[in-house]
C-alpha positions in Angstrom: 20.0 -31.6 -15.2 20.6 -31.8 -11.5 18.7 -33.7 -8.7 17.1 -30.7 -7.3 15.9 -28.6 -10.6 14.5 -32.2 -11.9 12.6 -32.5 -8.5 11.8 -28.5 -8.7 9.7 -28.0 -11.7 10.1 -23.8 -12.1 8.0 -23.2 -14.8 5.3 -25.9 -14.4 4.8 -24.5 -10.5 4.7 -20.9 -11.7 2.2 -21.8 -14.1 -0.1 -23.4 -11.4 0.2 -20.4 -9.3 -0.2 -18.0 -12.0 -3.3 -19.7 -13.2 -4.5 -20.3 -9.6 -7.8 -18.0 -8.8 -7.3 -18.2 -4.8 -4.8 -20.3 -2.8 -6.4 -24.0 -1.9 -4.9 -26.3 0.4 -3.5 -28.7 -2.5 -1.8 -25.9 -4.1 0.0 -25.3 -1.0 1.0 -28.9 -0.9 2.2 -29.1 -4.3 4.4 -25.9 -3.1 5.6 -27.8 -0.3 6.0 -31.0 -2.0 8.2 -29.5 -4.7 9.6 -26.4 -3.8 10.4 -27.3 -0.2 13.6 -28.9 1.0 13.6 -27.6 4.6 10.3 -28.3 6.0 10.7 -32.2 5.9 14.5 -31.8 7.9 12.9 -29.8 11.0 10.4 -32.6 11.6 8.1 -31.0 14.4 9.8 -28.2 15.3 7.9 -25.3 16.8 8.4 -23.5 12.8 6.5 -26.7 10.9 4.4 -27.3 14.0 3.2 -23.4 13.5 2.9 -23.5 9.5 0.8 -26.7 9.8 -1.3 -24.6 12.1 -1.6 -22.1 9.6 -2.6 -24.2 6.7 -5.5 -25.4 8.4 -6.7 -22.5 9.3 -6.3 -21.5 5.9 -4.6 -18.5 6.8 -2.6 -18.8 3.2 -0.8 -15.1 3.7 0.2 -16.1 7.1 1.4 -19.7 5.7 3.5 -18.4 2.9 5.2 -15.9 5.4 6.2 -18.8 7.8 7.5 -20.9 4.8 9.4 -18.2 3.4 11.0 -17.9 7.2 11.4 -21.4 7.3 12.7 -22.3 3.6 14.4 -19.0 2.7 16.4 -17.1 5.9 18.8 -15.2 4.7 16.1 -13.9 2.0 13.5 -11.3 3.1 10.7 -9.4 2.1 11.8 -6.2 0.5 8.5 -4.4 -0.8 4.5 -5.6 -0.9 2.2 -3.3 -2.8 -1.5 -3.5 -4.2 -1.8 -1.8 -7.3 -4.3 -1.7 -9.8 -6.1 -5.0 -8.8 -2.7 -7.0 -8.2 -0.1 -7.6 -5.4 3.4 -7.0 -6.2 5.9 -8.5 -3.9 9.7 -8.5 -3.7 11.9 -10.6 -2.3 15.7 -9.6 -1.4 18.9 -10.5 0.0 19.8 -7.2 1.3 17.2 -5.4 2.2 18.7 -2.0 3.5 20.2 -1.7 -0.2 19.0 0.8 -2.1 16.7 0.0 -5.0 19.0 0.5 -8.0 21.8 -1.5 -6.5 19.6 -4.6 -5.2 18.7 -7.7 -7.6 15.5 -8.1 -5.9 13.3 -10.9 -7.1 9.8 -9.5 -8.1 6.2 -11.1 -8.7 3.0 -10.3 -8.7 -1.0 -12.3 -8.5 -4.1 -10.6 -7.5 -3.9 -13.1 -4.7 -1.8 -12.0 -2.2 -0.7 -15.3 -0.4 -0.4 -16.4 -4.2 2.0 -13.7 -5.2 3.9 -14.5 -2.3 4.6 -18.1 -3.0 5.6 -17.3 -7.0 8.0 -14.7 -5.6 9.3 -17.7 -3.5 9.1 -20.3 -6.3 11.5 -17.8 -8.7 13.8 -17.6 -5.6 13.9 -21.2 -5.4 14.7 -21.4 -8.7 17.4 -19.2 -9.1 19.0 -21.1 -5.6 19.2 -24.1 -7.6 20.5 -22.8 -10.4 23.2 -21.0 -8.6 24.1 -23.8 -5.9 27.8 -24.1 -7.9 30.5 -23.6 -5.3 32.3 -20.2 -6.4 35.4 -21.6 -6.3 36.3 -24.6 -8.9 37.6 -27.4 -7.1 39.8 -28.7 -9.3 42.8 -26.7 -9.8 43.3 -25.7 -13.8 46.2 -27.6 -15.7 49.1 -25.3 -15.7 50.0 -24.0 -19.2 52.9 -26.3 -21.1 55.2 -23.0 -21.8 55.0 -22.8 -17.9 58.3 -22.2 -16.1 58.9 -21.0 -12.9 61.2 -18.2 -12.7 63.4 -15.9 -10.2 63.6 -12.8 -10.9 65.8 -11.9 -7.8 68.4 -10.0 -8.1 71.6 -11.1 -6.0 74.3 -8.7 -6.8 
């Protein structure tokens, strides 16, 4: 298990978010502590000061959107819908693609901020698992039968 996955415990944090009836300051602190890597590295920048002010004002939905913008700059909110007492949120890297081509991460909750943060935690878990390089760093060993062969016809 990698250090990122040890630090981010997606099932536990996801369960916490699903079980919470409403957003609270300790729950937001847990999300920032367990799932955010960039907040601490930005220090006292304009974005983190804005996030802190939104949390202090208990503007949970705006704080969740600011956190998404800060932590996942390549991801965008694809859809927010309210249906039968629940908010449904979808995050996507390719928002302009049709639904059937896009692989969006979806989450739902009765509270909009919790639905957004649930989708955020799911994306963070996916990106932690897929953070391996796409190109192998070591060349594969050649087969022992492999011999270079010239196919040029010099006649």
